[in-house]
C-alpha positions as CSV (number, residue, x, y, z in Angstrom):
1,M,18.8,-27.1,8.1
2,K,16.1,-29.3,6.7
3,F,13.0,-30.0,8.8
4,L,10.6,-32.4,7.2
5,N,12.1,-31.6,3.9
6,I,11.1,-27.9,4.2
7,S,13.8,-25.2,4.0
8,K,14.3,-22.8,6.8
9,S,12.9,-19.8,4.9
10,A,9.8,-21.7,3.9
11,L,9.2,-22.7,7.5
12,I,9.6,-19.2,8.7
13,A,7.2,-17.9,6.0
14,V,4.6,-20.5,7.0
15,L,4.8,-19.6,10.7
16,L,4.7,-15.8,10.0
17,I,1.7,-15.7,7.7
18,P,-0.9,-16.5,10.5
19,L,0.9,-14.0,12.8
20,L,0.6,-11.2,10.2
21,F,-3.1,-11.9,9.7
22,S,-3.7,-11.7,13.4
23,F,-2.2,-8.2,13.6
24,S,-4.2,-6.9,10.6
25,G,-7.6,-7.0,12.3
26,C,-9.5,-8.4,9.3
27,I,-8.5,-10.1,6.1
28,Y,-9.6,-8.5,2.8
29,L,-10.1,-10.6,-0.3
30,V,-10.1,-9.1,-3.8
31,V,-12.7,-10.8,-6.0
32,G,-13.2,-10.7,-9.8
33,G,-15.0,-7.8,-11.5
34,I,-18.6,-7.1,-12.0
35,G,-19.4,-5.1,-15.2
36,A,-17.7,-1.7,-14.9
37,V,-16.3,-2.4,-11.5
38,G,-12.7,-3.4,-11.7
39,G,-13.1,-5.7,-8.7
40,Y,-14.5,-5.4,-5.2
41,I,-13.2,-5.9,-1.7
42,V,-14.8,-8.2,0.8
43,S,-14.3,-8.0,4.6
44,P,-16.3,-9.8,7.3
45,D,-19.4,-7.5,6.9
46,T,-18.6,-5.1,4.1
47,V,-18.4,-5.2,0.4
48,E,-17.0,-2.2,-1.5
49,G,-16.0,-1.4,-5.0
50,I,-15.4,1.4,-7.5
51,T,-17.6,2.1,-10.5
52,A,-17.2,4.2,-13.6
53,S,-20.6,5.9,-13.1
54,D,-21.5,9.3,-11.6
55,T,-22.7,9.5,-8.0
56,A,-26.3,10.5,-8.9
57,M,-26.7,7.4,-11.1
58,V,-25.3,5.1,-8.4
59,W,-27.5,6.8,-5.7
60,D,-30.7,6.3,-7.8
61,A,-29.8,2.7,-8.4
62,A,-29.1,2.1,-4.7
63,I,-32.4,3.7,-3.7
64,E,-34.3,1.6,-6.2
65,V,-32.6,-1.7,-5.2
66,L,-33.0,-1.1,-1.5
67,S,-36.7,-0.1,-1.8
68,V,-37.5,-3.3,-3.6
69,M,-35.5,-5.6,-1.3
70,G,-36.5,-4.0,2.0
71,L,-37.4,-0.8,3.9
72,I,-35.3,2.4,3.6
73,K,-35.1,3.9,7.1
74,E,-33.0,6.9,6.4
75,E,-31.3,8.5,3.4
76,N,-28.9,11.4,3.2
77,E,-27.9,12.2,-0.4
78,T,-25.5,15.0,0.4
79,G,-23.7,12.7,2.9
80,G,-24.0,9.7,0.6
81,M,-25.5,7.4,3.1
82,I,-28.5,5.1,3.1
83,L,-29.7,3.1,6.0
84,A,-32.1,0.2,5.3
85,S,-33.5,-3.0,6.7
86,I,-33.7,-6.2,4.7
87,S,-34.9,-9.4,6.3
88,G,-34.2,-8.0,9.8
89,A,-30.6,-7.0,8.9
90,K,-29.3,-3.5,9.1
91,I,-27.9,-2.4,5.8
92,T,-25.7,0.7,5.4
93,V,-24.9,1.8,1.9
94,T,-22.3,4.6,1.5
95,I,-21.6,6.3,-1.9
96,V,-18.6,8.5,-2.2
97,S,-17.7,10.5,-5.3
98,L,-14.1,9.9,-6.4
99,G,-14.4,12.2,-9.5
100,V,-16.8,13.4,-12.1
101,T,-17.5,9.9,-13.4
102,T,-16.3,7.6,-10.6
103,A,-17.9,6.6,-7.4
104,K,-17.0,4.2,-4.5
105,V,-19.9,2.1,-3.2
106,T,-19.7,0.4,0.2
107,V,-22.4,-2.0,1.5
108,K,-22.3,-3.1,5.1
109,A,-24.8,-5.7,6.5
110,R,-25.3,-6.8,10.1
111,K,-28.1,-8.7,11.9
112,A,-28.0,-8.8,15.7
113,Y,-24.4,-7.4,15.6
114,L,-23.3,-10.3,13.5
115,P,-22.0,-9.8,9.9
116,R,-24.1,-10.9,7.0
117,I,-21.6,-10.9,4.1
118,S,-23.8,-12.8,1.7
119,L,-26.6,-10.2,2.0
120,A,-24.0,-7.4,1.6
121,Q,-22.7,-9.0,-1.6
122,D,-26.2,-9.5,-2.9
123,V,-27.1,-5.9,-2.4
124,F,-23.8,-4.7,-3.9
125,V,-24.2,-6.9,-7.0
126,K,-27.8,-5.8,-7.5
127,I,-26.8,-2.1,-7.2
128,M,-23.9,-2.5,-9.7
129,S,-26.1,-4.5,-12.1
130,R,-28.7,-1.7,-12.0
131,V,-26.0,1.0,-12.6
132,N,-24.7,-0.9,-15.6
133,E,-28.0,-1.4,-17.3
């Protein structure tokens, strides 16, 4: 059956895609790489990526970037979490060791319970740039 010159399978695919996204909760986008990061994932309020640097180096870079951009409110190096405030937004940076020379960096930004993805991306890019210097 042809409907507006679209095959039945194409019509079903077009109708099912929005339905699948509504069940997933949030949509992730994979964006091109930054330096040693093979790519990073973006959700409504979080940016995360993996770097080929040890956790201590990433931690130092994150502390330095956050202290320049805003105010560090809390830091827990053993837990791998930093809480900061930048321009009134609450920033949470989580650093998880994935191996001896690999770490996952997650940056979450919210202001008044609303996501601030551009700020999260800015912080993430600055941390990764500092790690790769």
